[in-house]
C-alpha positions in Angstrom: 121.0 99.3 122.2 122.3 101.2 119.2 121.3 104.8 119.0 119.3 105.8 115.9 121.3 107.8 113.3 118.3 109.2 111.4 114.5 109.7 111.5 112.2 106.6 111.4 114.8 104.2 112.7 113.3 103.8 116.1 110.0 105.0 117.6 109.1 104.7 121.3 105.5 104.0 122.1 104.0 104.2 125.6 100.8 104.7 127.5 100.7 107.3 130.3 97.9 108.4 132.4 96.7 111.3 134.5 93.7 111.9 136.8 91.4 114.7 135.9 90.1 117.1 138.6 86.8 115.3 138.6 88.5 112.0 139.4 88.3 110.5 135.9 91.4 108.7 134.6 92.7 109.9 131.3 94.9 107.6 129.2 97.4 109.0 126.7 99.2 107.2 123.9 102.5 108.8 123.2 104.7 107.9 120.1 108.1 109.6 119.8 110.8 109.4 117.1 113.9 108.7 119.1 116.2 110.5 116.7 114.3 113.7 116.1 112.6 113.6 119.6 109.5 114.6 117.8 106.2 113.6 119.3 104.5 111.8 116.4 101.2 111.6 118.3 99.8 112.1 121.7 96.2 110.7 121.8 94.2 111.5 124.9 91.0 109.7 125.8 89.3 108.0 128.8 89.8 104.6 127.1 92.2 103.7 124.3 91.0 100.5 122.5 93.5 98.3 120.7 91.9 99.0 117.3 92.2 102.8 117.9 95.9 102.4 118.7 96.4 100.4 115.4 94.5 103.1 113.6 96.6 105.9 115.0 99.9 104.1 114.2 98.6 103.5 110.7 98.0 107.3 110.3 101.6 108.0 111.4 103.0 105.4 109.1 100.9 106.8 106.2 102.4 110.2 106.8 106.0 109.3 107.7 106.6 105.7 106.4 107.4 102.6 108.4 109.9 102.8 111.2 112.6 100.2 111.4 111.7 99.5 115.0 109.0 100.3 117.5 110.1 100.1 121.1 107.6 99.8 124.0 107.7 98.8 127.6 106.9 95.2 128.7 103.5 96.1 129.9 100.3 94.3 128.8 98.9 97.4 127.0 100.4 96.3 123.7 99.9 92.6 123.6 96.5 92.3 122.0 96.0 90.4 118.8 95.1 93.7 117.0 98.5 95.2 118.0 100.5 92.1 117.2 99.1 91.8 113.7 
C-alpha cells in the first residue's frame, strides 16, 4: 500500500469499544487522516447507527473535502446500504 504524501489522501475509519464501569458497552467511531495522523472525529455512544456514521462522515467532508480513499477493516460494521451509498 502506498503511503499518503499529503492530507486527505487516505483516512482510516474503525469502530472500537470499551466497557463502562456500570457494565454498559460504549462504541466509538474513530476517523484518522493517515498523513497528518489527526483524529478527524471520535464519536462515542452506546449505539452508532449507520445513518449517524454517514452523517458524521458528511460533516468531516464538508469541513475538509473528500478523501481520495477511506480505509476500514473487513468487519461487518460498515457494510450497510447507508454506508455503501
